mmCIF file of the N, C-alpha and C atoms, coordinates in Angstrom:
data_MODEL
# 
_entry.id   MODEL 
# 
loop_
_atom_site.group_PDB 
_atom_site.id 
_atom_site.type_symbol 
_atom_site.label_atom_id 
_atom_site.label_alt_id 
_atom_site.label_comp_id 
_atom_site.label_asym_id 
_atom_site.label_entity_id 
_atom_site.label_seq_id 
_atom_site.pdbx_PDB_ins_code 
_atom_site.Cartn_x 
_atom_site.Cartn_y 
_atom_site.Cartn_z 
_atom_site.occupancy 
_atom_site.B_iso_or_equiv 
_atom_site.pdbx_formal_charge 
_atom_site.auth_seq_id 
_atom_site.auth_comp_id 
_atom_site.auth_asym_id 
_atom_site.auth_atom_id 
_atom_site.pdbx_PDB_model_num 
ATOM 1   N N  . MET A 1 1  ? -6.681  18.653  40.768 1.00 0.00 ? 1  MET A N  1 
ATOM 2   C CA . MET A 1 1  ? -6.666  17.209  40.467 1.00 0.00 ? 1  MET A CA 1 
ATOM 3   C C  . MET A 1 1  ? -7.963  17.132  39.870 1.00 0.00 ? 1  MET A C  1 
ATOM 4   N N  . MET A 1 2  ? -8.094  15.900  38.844 1.00 0.00 ? 2  MET A N  1 
ATOM 5   C CA . MET A 1 2  ? -9.144  15.871  37.781 1.00 0.00 ? 2  MET A CA 1 
ATOM 6   C C  . MET A 1 2  ? -10.329 15.039  38.734 1.00 0.00 ? 2  MET A C  1 
ATOM 7   N N  . LYS A 1 3  ? -11.440 15.430  38.576 1.00 0.00 ? 3  LYS A N  1 
ATOM 8   C CA . LYS A 1 3  ? -12.629 14.989  39.189 1.00 0.00 ? 3  LYS A CA 1 
ATOM 9   C C  . LYS A 1 3  ? -13.433 13.916  38.421 1.00 0.00 ? 3  LYS A C  1 
ATOM 10  N N  . CYS A 1 4  ? -14.044 13.052  39.055 1.00 0.00 ? 4  CYS A N  1 
ATOM 11  C CA . CYS A 1 4  ? -14.951 11.787  38.363 1.00 0.00 ? 4  CYS A CA 1 
ATOM 12  C C  . CYS A 1 4  ? -16.085 12.768  37.681 1.00 0.00 ? 4  CYS A C  1 
ATOM 13  N N  . TYR A 1 5  ? -16.174 12.677  36.398 1.00 0.00 ? 5  TYR A N  1 
ATOM 14  C CA . TYR A 1 5  ? -17.181 13.373  35.580 1.00 0.00 ? 5  TYR A CA 1 
ATOM 15  C C  . TYR A 1 5  ? -18.425 12.934  36.312 1.00 0.00 ? 5  TYR A C  1 
ATOM 16  N N  . ASP A 1 6  ? -18.797 11.594  36.175 1.00 0.00 ? 6  ASP A N  1 
ATOM 17  C CA . ASP A 1 6  ? -20.014 11.174  36.756 1.00 0.00 ? 6  ASP A CA 1 
ATOM 18  C C  . ASP A 1 6  ? -20.501 11.436  38.032 1.00 0.00 ? 6  ASP A C  1 
ATOM 19  N N  . CYS A 1 7  ? -19.497 11.564  38.879 1.00 0.00 ? 7  CYS A N  1 
ATOM 20  C CA . CYS A 1 7  ? -19.790 11.996  40.331 1.00 0.00 ? 7  CYS A CA 1 
ATOM 21  C C  . CYS A 1 7  ? -20.051 13.490  40.370 1.00 0.00 ? 7  CYS A C  1 
ATOM 22  N N  . VAL A 1 8  ? -19.290 14.417  39.475 1.00 0.00 ? 8  VAL A N  1 
ATOM 23  C CA . VAL A 1 8  ? -19.661 15.705  39.591 1.00 0.00 ? 8  VAL A CA 1 
ATOM 24  C C  . VAL A 1 8  ? -21.136 16.000  38.867 1.00 0.00 ? 8  VAL A C  1 
ATOM 25  N N  . GLU A 1 9  ? -21.520 15.166  37.953 1.00 0.00 ? 9  GLU A N  1 
ATOM 26  C CA . GLU A 1 9  ? -22.750 15.236  37.336 1.00 0.00 ? 9  GLU A CA 1 
ATOM 27  C C  . GLU A 1 9  ? -23.842 15.164  38.691 1.00 0.00 ? 9  GLU A C  1 
ATOM 28  N N  . ALA A 1 10 ? -23.477 14.171  39.643 1.00 0.00 ? 10 ALA A N  1 
ATOM 29  C CA . ALA A 1 10 ? -24.508 13.838  40.765 1.00 0.00 ? 10 ALA A CA 1 
ATOM 30  C C  . ALA A 1 10 ? -24.348 14.671  41.937 1.00 0.00 ? 10 ALA A C  1 
ATOM 31  N N  . GLY A 1 11 ? -23.408 15.589  41.689 1.00 0.00 ? 11 GLY A N  1 
ATOM 32  C CA . GLY A 1 11 ? -23.162 16.669  42.873 1.00 0.00 ? 11 GLY A CA 1 
ATOM 33  C C  . GLY A 1 11 ? -22.103 16.304  43.954 1.00 0.00 ? 11 GLY A C  1 
ATOM 34  N N  . LYS A 1 12 ? -21.369 15.180  43.508 1.00 0.00 ? 12 LYS A N  1 
ATOM 35  C CA . LYS A 1 12 ? -20.277 14.686  44.482 1.00 0.00 ? 12 LYS A CA 1 
ATOM 36  C C  . LYS A 1 12 ? -19.109 15.442  43.968 1.00 0.00 ? 12 LYS A C  1 
ATOM 37  N N  . ASP A 1 13 ? -18.075 15.340  45.102 1.00 0.00 ? 13 ASP A N  1 
ATOM 38  C CA . ASP A 1 13 ? -16.858 15.677  44.694 1.00 0.00 ? 13 ASP A CA 1 
ATOM 39  C C  . ASP A 1 13 ? -15.800 14.641  45.000 1.00 0.00 ? 13 ASP A C  1 
ATOM 40  N N  . VAL A 1 14 ? -15.675 13.967  43.912 1.00 0.00 ? 14 VAL A N  1 
ATOM 41  C CA . VAL A 1 14 ? -14.671 12.458  44.119 1.00 0.00 ? 14 VAL A CA 1 
ATOM 42  C C  . VAL A 1 14 ? -13.777 12.683  43.032 1.00 0.00 ? 14 VAL A C  1 
ATOM 43  N N  . GLU A 1 15 ? -12.221 12.325  43.608 1.00 0.00 ? 15 GLU A N  1 
ATOM 44  C CA . GLU A 1 15 ? -11.232 12.343  42.639 1.00 0.00 ? 15 GLU A CA 1 
ATOM 45  C C  . GLU A 1 15 ? -11.224 11.184  41.608 1.00 0.00 ? 15 GLU A C  1 
ATOM 46  N N  . ALA A 1 16 ? -10.861 11.606  40.479 1.00 0.00 ? 16 ALA A N  1 
ATOM 47  C CA . ALA A 1 16 ? -10.554 10.677  39.365 1.00 0.00 ? 16 ALA A CA 1 
ATOM 48  C C  . ALA A 1 16 ? -9.390  9.684   39.532 1.00 0.00 ? 16 ALA A C  1 
ATOM 49  N N  . THR A 1 17 ? -9.478  8.528   39.266 1.00 0.00 ? 17 THR A N  1 
ATOM 50  C CA . THR A 1 17 ? -8.353  7.835   39.337 1.00 0.00 ? 17 THR A CA 1 
ATOM 51  C C  . THR A 1 17 ? -8.121  7.033   38.052 1.00 0.00 ? 17 THR A C  1 
ATOM 52  N N  . ALA A 1 18 ? -9.013  6.941   37.149 1.00 0.00 ? 18 ALA A N  1 
ATOM 53  C CA . ALA A 1 18 ? -8.916  6.631   35.746 1.00 0.00 ? 18 ALA A CA 1 
ATOM 54  C C  . ALA A 1 18 ? -9.407  7.587   34.897 1.00 0.00 ? 18 ALA A C  1 
ATOM 55  N N  . VAL A 1 19 ? -9.126  7.209   33.452 1.00 0.00 ? 19 VAL A N  1 
ATOM 56  C CA . VAL A 1 19 ? -9.703  8.131   32.398 1.00 0.00 ? 19 VAL A CA 1 
ATOM 57  C C  . VAL A 1 19 ? -10.116 6.973   31.240 1.00 0.00 ? 19 VAL A C  1 
ATOM 58  N N  . CYS A 1 20 ? -11.359 7.173   30.957 1.00 0.00 ? 20 CYS A N  1 
ATOM 59  C CA . CYS A 1 20 ? -12.040 6.351   29.921 1.00 0.00 ? 20 CYS A CA 1 
ATOM 60  C C  . CYS A 1 20 ? -11.024 6.368   28.534 1.00 0.00 ? 20 CYS A C  1 
ATOM 61  N N  . ILE A 1 21 ? -10.750 5.288   28.031 1.00 0.00 ? 21 ILE A N  1 
ATOM 62  C CA . ILE A 1 21 ? -9.910  5.127   26.777 1.00 0.00 ? 21 ILE A CA 1 
ATOM 63  C C  . ILE A 1 21 ? -10.864 5.475   25.480 1.00 0.00 ? 21 ILE A C  1 
ATOM 64  N N  . VAL A 1 22 ? -12.328 5.593   25.647 1.00 0.00 ? 22 VAL A N  1 
ATOM 65  C CA . VAL A 1 22 ? -13.075 5.904   24.621 1.00 0.00 ? 22 VAL A CA 1 
ATOM 66  C C  . VAL A 1 22 ? -13.489 7.477   24.458 1.00 0.00 ? 22 VAL A C  1 
ATOM 67  N N  . CYS A 1 23 ? -14.155 8.012   25.633 1.00 0.00 ? 23 CYS A N  1 
ATOM 68  C CA . CYS A 1 23 ? -14.394 9.405   25.639 1.00 0.00 ? 23 CYS A CA 1 
ATOM 69  C C  . CYS A 1 23 ? -13.514 10.308  26.316 1.00 0.00 ? 23 CYS A C  1 
ATOM 70  N N  . GLY A 1 24 ? -12.632 9.771   27.129 1.00 0.00 ? 24 GLY A N  1 
ATOM 71  C CA . GLY A 1 24 ? -11.669 10.525  27.720 1.00 0.00 ? 24 GLY A CA 1 
ATOM 72  C C  . GLY A 1 24 ? -12.047 11.236  29.395 1.00 0.00 ? 24 GLY A C  1 
ATOM 73  N N  . LYS A 1 25 ? -13.332 10.742  29.805 1.00 0.00 ? 25 LYS A N  1 
ATOM 74  C CA . LYS A 1 25 ? -13.873 11.296  31.092 1.00 0.00 ? 25 LYS A CA 1 
ATOM 75  C C  . LYS A 1 25 ? -12.970 10.813  32.187 1.00 0.00 ? 25 LYS A C  1 
ATOM 76  N N  . GLY A 1 26 ? -12.801 11.646  33.081 1.00 0.00 ? 26 GLY A N  1 
ATOM 77  C CA . GLY A 1 26 ? -12.096 11.204  34.342 1.00 0.00 ? 26 GLY A CA 1 
ATOM 78  C C  . GLY A 1 26 ? -13.151 10.422  35.279 1.00 0.00 ? 26 GLY A C  1 
ATOM 79  N N  . LEU A 1 27 ? -12.600 9.404   35.679 1.00 0.00 ? 27 LEU A N  1 
ATOM 80  C CA . LEU A 1 27 ? -13.574 8.417   36.569 1.00 0.00 ? 27 LEU A CA 1 
ATOM 81  C C  . LEU A 1 27 ? -12.985 8.083   37.848 1.00 0.00 ? 27 LEU A C  1 
ATOM 82  N N  . CYS A 1 28 ? -13.989 7.698   38.710 1.00 0.00 ? 28 CYS A N  1 
ATOM 83  C CA . CYS A 1 28 ? -13.521 6.985   40.130 1.00 0.00 ? 28 CYS A CA 1 
ATOM 84  C C  . CYS A 1 28 ? -13.719 5.548   39.889 1.00 0.00 ? 28 CYS A C  1 
ATOM 85  N N  . MET A 1 29 ? -13.364 4.766   40.705 1.00 0.00 ? 29 MET A N  1 
ATOM 86  C CA . MET A 1 29 ? -13.277 3.331   40.764 1.00 0.00 ? 29 MET A CA 1 
ATOM 87  C C  . MET A 1 29 ? -14.840 2.820   40.643 1.00 0.00 ? 29 MET A C  1 
ATOM 88  N N  . ASP A 1 30 ? -15.977 3.654   41.215 1.00 0.00 ? 30 ASP A N  1 
ATOM 89  C CA . ASP A 1 30 ? -17.122 3.179   41.106 1.00 0.00 ? 30 ASP A CA 1 
ATOM 90  C C  . ASP A 1 30 ? -17.753 3.363   39.671 1.00 0.00 ? 30 ASP A C  1 
ATOM 91  N N  . HIS A 1 31 ? -17.097 4.280   38.839 1.00 0.00 ? 31 HIS A N  1 
ATOM 92  C CA . HIS A 1 31 ? -17.726 4.591   37.593 1.00 0.00 ? 31 HIS A CA 1 
ATOM 93  C C  . HIS A 1 31 ? -16.903 4.176   36.523 1.00 0.00 ? 31 HIS A C  1 
ATOM 94  N N  . SER A 1 32 ? -16.020 3.133   36.665 1.00 0.00 ? 32 SER A N  1 
ATOM 95  C CA . SER A 1 32 ? -15.107 2.635   35.611 1.00 0.00 ? 32 SER A CA 1 
ATOM 96  C C  . SER A 1 32 ? -15.121 1.162   35.662 1.00 0.00 ? 32 SER A C  1 
ATOM 97  N N  . LYS A 1 33 ? -14.791 0.625   34.481 1.00 0.00 ? 33 LYS A N  1 
ATOM 98  C CA . LYS A 1 33 ? -14.713 -0.947  34.258 1.00 0.00 ? 33 LYS A CA 1 
ATOM 99  C C  . LYS A 1 33 ? -13.125 -1.101  33.839 1.00 0.00 ? 33 LYS A C  1 
ATOM 100 N N  . GLU A 1 34 ? -12.611 -2.160  34.344 1.00 0.00 ? 34 GLU A N  1 
ATOM 101 C CA . GLU A 1 34 ? -11.106 -2.344  33.741 1.00 0.00 ? 34 GLU A CA 1 
ATOM 102 C C  . GLU A 1 34 ? -11.302 -3.377  32.523 1.00 0.00 ? 34 GLU A C  1 
ATOM 103 N N  . VAL A 1 35 ? -10.789 -3.161  31.478 1.00 0.00 ? 35 VAL A N  1 
ATOM 104 C CA . VAL A 1 35 ? -10.909 -3.909  30.330 1.00 0.00 ? 35 VAL A CA 1 
ATOM 105 C C  . VAL A 1 35 ? -9.482  -4.566  29.982 1.00 0.00 ? 35 VAL A C  1 
ATOM 106 N N  . LYS A 1 36 ? -9.122  -5.815  30.003 1.00 0.00 ? 36 LYS A N  1 
ATOM 107 C CA . LYS A 1 36 ? -7.992  -6.207  29.507 1.00 0.00 ? 36 LYS A CA 1 
ATOM 108 C C  . LYS A 1 36 ? -7.990  -6.524  27.976 1.00 0.00 ? 36 LYS A C  1 
ATOM 109 N N  . LEU A 1 37 ? -7.000  -5.748  27.298 1.00 0.00 ? 37 LEU A N  1 
ATOM 110 C CA . LEU A 1 37 ? -6.940  -5.807  26.079 1.00 0.00 ? 37 LEU A CA 1 
ATOM 111 C C  . LEU A 1 37 ? -5.648  -6.773  25.660 1.00 0.00 ? 37 LEU A C  1 
ATOM 112 N N  . GLN A 1 38 ? -5.953  -7.786  24.763 1.00 0.00 ? 38 GLN A N  1 
ATOM 113 C CA . GLN A 1 38 ? -4.932  -8.428  24.306 1.00 0.00 ? 38 GLN A CA 1 
ATOM 114 C C  . GLN A 1 38 ? -3.694  -7.884  23.582 1.00 0.00 ? 38 GLN A C  1 
ATOM 115 N N  . VAL A 1 39 ? -2.475  -8.194  23.786 1.00 0.00 ? 39 VAL A N  1 
ATOM 116 C CA . VAL A 1 39 ? -1.253  -7.452  23.065 1.00 0.00 ? 39 VAL A CA 1 
ATOM 117 C C  . VAL A 1 39 ? -0.678  -8.750  22.456 1.00 0.00 ? 39 VAL A C  1 
ATOM 118 N N  . SER A 1 40 ? -0.493  -8.427  21.328 1.00 0.00 ? 40 SER A N  1 
ATOM 119 C CA . SER A 1 40 ? 0.524   -9.276  20.101 1.00 0.00 ? 40 SER A CA 1 
ATOM 120 C C  . SER A 1 40 ? 1.615   -8.779  19.900 1.00 0.00 ? 40 SER A C  1 
ATOM 121 N N  . VAL A 1 41 ? 2.794   -9.522  19.907 1.00 0.00 ? 41 VAL A N  1 
ATOM 122 C CA . VAL A 1 41 ? 4.278   -9.124  19.759 1.00 0.00 ? 41 VAL A CA 1 
ATOM 123 C C  . VAL A 1 41 ? 4.744   -9.974  18.297 1.00 0.00 ? 41 VAL A C  1 
ATOM 124 N N  . GLY A 1 42 ? 5.569   -9.170  17.781 1.00 0.00 ? 42 GLY A N  1 
ATOM 125 C CA . GLY A 1 42 ? 6.292   -10.152 16.632 1.00 0.00 ? 42 GLY A CA 1 
ATOM 126 C C  . GLY A 1 42 ? 5.510   -9.824  15.400 1.00 0.00 ? 42 GLY A C  1 
ATOM 127 N N  . LYS A 1 43 ? 6.098   -10.246 14.432 1.00 0.00 ? 43 LYS A N  1 
ATOM 128 C CA . LYS A 1 43 ? 5.728   -10.160 12.867 1.00 0.00 ? 43 LYS A CA 1 
ATOM 129 C C  . LYS A 1 43 ? 5.325   -11.547 12.252 1.00 0.00 ? 43 LYS A C  1 
ATOM 130 N N  . PRO A 1 44 ? 4.235   -11.506 11.614 1.00 0.00 ? 44 PRO A N  1 
ATOM 131 C CA . PRO A 1 44 ? 3.511   -12.848 11.120 1.00 0.00 ? 44 PRO A CA 1 
ATOM 132 C C  . PRO A 1 44 ? 4.808   -13.487 10.132 1.00 0.00 ? 44 PRO A C  1 
ATOM 133 N N  . PRO A 1 45 ? 4.947   -14.858 10.402 1.00 0.00 ? 45 PRO A N  1 
ATOM 134 C CA . PRO A 1 45 ? 4.135   -15.766 10.929 1.00 0.00 ? 45 PRO A CA 1 
ATOM 135 C C  . PRO A 1 45 ? 4.432   -15.981 12.350 1.00 0.00 ? 45 PRO A C  1 
ATOM 136 N N  . GLU A 1 46 ? 5.422   -15.249 12.976 1.00 0.00 ? 46 GLU A N  1 
ATOM 137 C CA . GLU A 1 46 ? 5.633   -15.703 14.415 1.00 0.00 ? 46 GLU A CA 1 
ATOM 138 C C  . GLU A 1 46 ? 5.237   -14.567 15.310 1.00 0.00 ? 46 GLU A C  1 
ATOM 139 N N  . VAL A 1 47 ? 3.691   -14.692 15.237 1.00 0.00 ? 47 VAL A N  1 
ATOM 140 C CA . VAL A 1 47 ? 3.158   -13.445 16.318 1.00 0.00 ? 47 VAL A CA 1 
ATOM 141 C C  . VAL A 1 47 ? 2.664   -14.212 17.799 1.00 0.00 ? 47 VAL A C  1 
ATOM 142 N N  . LYS A 1 48 ? 2.999   -13.709 18.777 1.00 0.00 ? 48 LYS A N  1 
ATOM 143 C CA . LYS A 1 48 ? 2.831   -14.311 19.970 1.00 0.00 ? 48 LYS A CA 1 
ATOM 144 C C  . LYS A 1 48 ? 1.999   -13.350 20.904 1.00 0.00 ? 48 LYS A C  1 
ATOM 145 N N  . ARG A 1 49 ? 0.929   -13.859 21.475 1.00 0.00 ? 49 ARG A N  1 
ATOM 146 C CA . ARG A 1 49 ? 0.136   -13.087 22.306 1.00 0.00 ? 49 ARG A CA 1 
ATOM 147 C C  . ARG A 1 49 ? 0.676   -13.062 23.684 1.00 0.00 ? 49 ARG A C  1 
ATOM 148 N N  . LEU A 1 50 ? 0.928   -12.115 24.581 1.00 0.00 ? 50 LEU A N  1 
ATOM 149 C CA . LEU A 1 50 ? 1.318   -12.040 25.806 1.00 0.00 ? 50 LEU A CA 1 
ATOM 150 C C  . LEU A 1 50 ? 0.274   -12.616 26.792 1.00 0.00 ? 50 LEU A C  1 
ATOM 151 N N  . HIS A 1 51 ? 0.772   -13.093 27.704 1.00 0.00 ? 51 HIS A N  1 
ATOM 152 C CA . HIS A 1 51 ? -0.132  -13.971 28.723 1.00 0.00 ? 51 HIS A CA 1 
ATOM 153 C C  . HIS A 1 51 ? -1.007  -13.013 29.404 1.00 0.00 ? 51 HIS A C  1 
ATOM 154 N N  . LYS A 1 52 ? -0.824  -11.778 29.645 1.00 0.00 ? 52 LYS A N  1 
ATOM 155 C CA . LYS A 1 52 ? -1.507  -10.930 30.368 1.00 0.00 ? 52 LYS A CA 1 
ATOM 156 C C  . LYS A 1 52 ? -1.799  -9.670  29.463 1.00 0.00 ? 52 LYS A C  1 
ATOM 157 N N  . GLY A 1 53 ? -3.226  -9.422  29.460 1.00 0.00 ? 53 GLY A N  1 
ATOM 158 C CA . GLY A 1 53 ? -3.539  -8.076  28.513 1.00 0.00 ? 53 GLY A CA 1 
ATOM 159 C C  . GLY A 1 53 ? -3.052  -6.782  29.278 1.00 0.00 ? 53 GLY A C  1 
ATOM 160 N N  . LEU A 1 54 ? -3.240  -5.710  28.716 1.00 0.00 ? 54 LEU A N  1 
ATOM 161 C CA . LEU A 1 54 ? -2.749  -4.644  29.183 1.00 0.00 ? 54 LEU A CA 1 
ATOM 162 C C  . LEU A 1 54 ? -4.189  -4.096  29.816 1.00 0.00 ? 54 LEU A C  1 
ATOM 163 N N  . PRO A 1 55 ? -3.925  -3.363  30.995 1.00 0.00 ? 55 PRO A N  1 
ATOM 164 C CA . PRO A 1 55 ? -5.250  -2.986  31.578 1.00 0.00 ? 55 PRO A CA 1 
ATOM 165 C C  . PRO A 1 55 ? -5.699  -1.474  30.986 1.00 0.00 ? 55 PRO A C  1 
ATOM 166 N N  . HIS A 1 56 ? -6.783  -1.466  30.633 1.00 0.00 ? 56 HIS A N  1 
ATOM 167 C CA . HIS A 1 56 ? -7.546  -0.151  30.012 1.00 0.00 ? 56 HIS A CA 1 
ATOM 168 C C  . HIS A 1 56 ? -8.873  -0.040  30.898 1.00 0.00 ? 56 HIS A C  1 
ATOM 169 N N  . PHE A 1 57 ? -9.163  1.292   30.906 1.00 0.00 ? 57 PHE A N  1 
ATOM 170 C CA . PHE A 1 57 ? -10.416 1.548   31.818 1.00 0.00 ? 57 PHE A CA 1 
ATOM 171 C C  . PHE A 1 57 ? -11.502 2.283   30.899 1.00 0.00 ? 57 PHE A C  1 
ATOM 172 N N  . MET A 1 58 ? -12.689 1.977   31.223 1.00 0.00 ? 58 MET A N  1 
ATOM 173 C CA . MET A 1 58 ? -13.778 2.524   30.228 1.00 0.00 ? 58 MET A CA 1 
ATOM 174 C C  . MET A 1 58 ? -14.858 3.177   31.239 1.00 0.00 ? 58 MET A C  1 
ATOM 175 N N  . CYS A 1 59 ? -15.487 3.967   30.847 1.00 0.00 ? 59 CYS A N  1 
ATOM 176 C CA . CYS A 1 59 ? -16.611 4.519   31.693 1.00 0.00 ? 59 CYS A CA 1 
ATOM 177 C C  . CYS A 1 59 ? -17.821 3.584   31.356 1.00 0.00 ? 59 CYS A C  1 
ATOM 178 N N  . ASN A 1 60 ? -18.737 3.250   32.529 1.00 0.00 ? 60 ASN A N  1 
ATOM 179 C CA . ASN A 1 60 ? -19.803 2.462   32.299 1.00 0.00 ? 60 ASN A CA 1 
ATOM 180 C C  . ASN A 1 60 ? -20.635 2.534   30.872 1.00 0.00 ? 60 ASN A C  1 
ATOM 181 N N  . TYR A 1 61 ? -20.935 3.910   30.541 1.00 0.00 ? 61 TYR A N  1 
ATOM 182 C CA . TYR A 1 61 ? -21.457 4.061   29.394 1.00 0.00 ? 61 TYR A CA 1 
ATOM 183 C C  . TYR A 1 61 ? -20.964 3.666   28.117 1.00 0.00 ? 61 TYR A C  1 
ATOM 184 N N  . CYS A 1 62 ? -19.655 3.971   27.961 1.00 0.00 ? 62 CYS A N  1 
ATOM 185 C CA . CYS A 1 62 ? -18.693 3.384   26.713 1.00 0.00 ? 62 CYS A CA 1 
ATOM 186 C C  . CYS A 1 62 ? -18.859 1.964   26.744 1.00 0.00 ? 62 CYS A C  1 
ATOM 187 N N  . PHE A 1 63 ? -18.486 1.348   27.905 1.00 0.00 ? 63 PHE A N  1 
ATOM 188 C CA . PHE A 1 63 ? -18.576 -0.027  28.142 1.00 0.00 ? 63 PHE A CA 1 
ATOM 189 C C  . PHE A 1 63 ? -19.761 -0.737  27.701 1.00 0.00 ? 63 PHE A C  1 
ATOM 190 N N  . ASP A 1 64 ? -20.878 -0.147  28.175 1.00 0.00 ? 64 ASP A N  1 
ATOM 191 C CA . ASP A 1 64 ? -22.257 -1.001  27.820 1.00 0.00 ? 64 ASP A CA 1 
ATOM 192 C C  . ASP A 1 64 ? -22.568 -0.662  26.481 1.00 0.00 ? 64 ASP A C  1 
ATOM 193 N N  . ASN A 1 65 ? -22.044 0.322   25.702 1.00 0.00 ? 65 ASN A N  1 
ATOM 194 C CA . ASN A 1 65 ? -22.436 0.571   24.467 1.00 0.00 ? 65 ASN A CA 1 
ATOM 195 C C  . ASN A 1 65 ? -21.330 -0.060  23.288 1.00 0.00 ? 65 ASN A C  1 
ATOM 196 N N  . THR A 1 66 ? -20.379 -0.327  23.834 1.00 0.00 ? 66 THR A N  1 
ATOM 197 C CA . THR A 1 66 ? -19.179 -0.655  22.711 1.00 0.00 ? 66 THR A CA 1 
ATOM 198 C C  . THR A 1 66 ? -18.742 -2.240  22.947 1.00 0.00 ? 66 THR A C  1 
ATOM 199 N N  . MET A 1 67 ? -18.910 -2.830  24.047 1.00 0.00 ? 67 MET A N  1 
ATOM 200 C CA . MET A 1 67 ? -18.358 -4.100  24.367 1.00 0.00 ? 67 MET A CA 1 
ATOM 201 C C  . MET A 1 67 ? -19.312 -5.195  23.921 1.00 0.00 ? 67 MET A C  1 
ATOM 202 N N  . GLU A 1 68 ? -18.938 -6.279  23.422 1.00 0.00 ? 68 GLU A N  1 
ATOM 203 C CA . GLU A 1 68 ? -19.827 -7.527  23.243 1.00 0.00 ? 68 GLU A CA 1 
ATOM 204 C C  . GLU A 1 68 ? -19.602 -8.382  24.428 1.00 0.00 ? 68 GLU A C  1 
ATOM 205 N N  . ASP A 1 69 ? -20.734 -9.256  24.451 1.00 0.00 ? 69 ASP A N  1 
ATOM 206 C CA . ASP A 1 69 ? -20.755 -10.101 25.639 1.00 0.00 ? 69 ASP A CA 1 
ATOM 207 C C  . ASP A 1 69 ? -19.492 -11.026 25.709 1.00 0.00 ? 69 ASP A C  1 
ATOM 208 N N  . SER A 1 70 ? -18.991 -11.377 24.690 1.00 0.00 ? 70 SER A N  1 
ATOM 209 C CA . SER A 1 70 ? -17.931 -12.217 24.676 1.00 0.00 ? 70 SER A CA 1 
ATOM 210 C C  . SER A 1 70 ? -16.458 -11.584 25.132 1.00 0.00 ? 70 SER A C  1 
ATOM 211 N N  . PHE A 1 71 ? -16.588 -10.210 25.347 1.00 0.00 ? 71 PHE A N  1 
ATOM 212 C CA . PHE A 1 71 ? -15.274 -9.466  26.061 1.00 0.00 ? 71 PHE A CA 1 
ATOM 213 C C  . PHE A 1 71 ? -15.402 -9.387  27.318 1.00 0.00 ? 71 PHE A C  1 
ATOM 214 N N  . ASP A 1 72 ? -16.520 -9.688  28.098 1.00 0.00 ? 72 ASP A N  1 
ATOM 215 C CA . ASP A 1 72 ? -16.801 -9.580  29.443 1.00 0.00 ? 72 ASP A CA 1 
ATOM 216 C C  . ASP A 1 72 ? -16.013 -10.308 30.175 1.00 0.00 ? 72 ASP A C  1 
# 
C-alpha cells in the first residue's frame, strides 16, 4: 500500500488515502486538502455548470503555493 509521503518524512507509518493532483504525493487525511473544482458541460453558448464540483485533493504545500484566497 502507498504511504503518506509527509508522514514518512516525519518517521510515521500511515497509509495514504489520496494523491495530490499537482505533485502526485500520496497523502493521509491530515496532510491533504479537498478542493472542489467546478465542472462545465455543453458547448457555447449553452454551457452549464454542474451544481457540485468534482472533489480533488492537494497536499498542503501545493495548496498553499498555488491557490488564491478566492478559491478557499
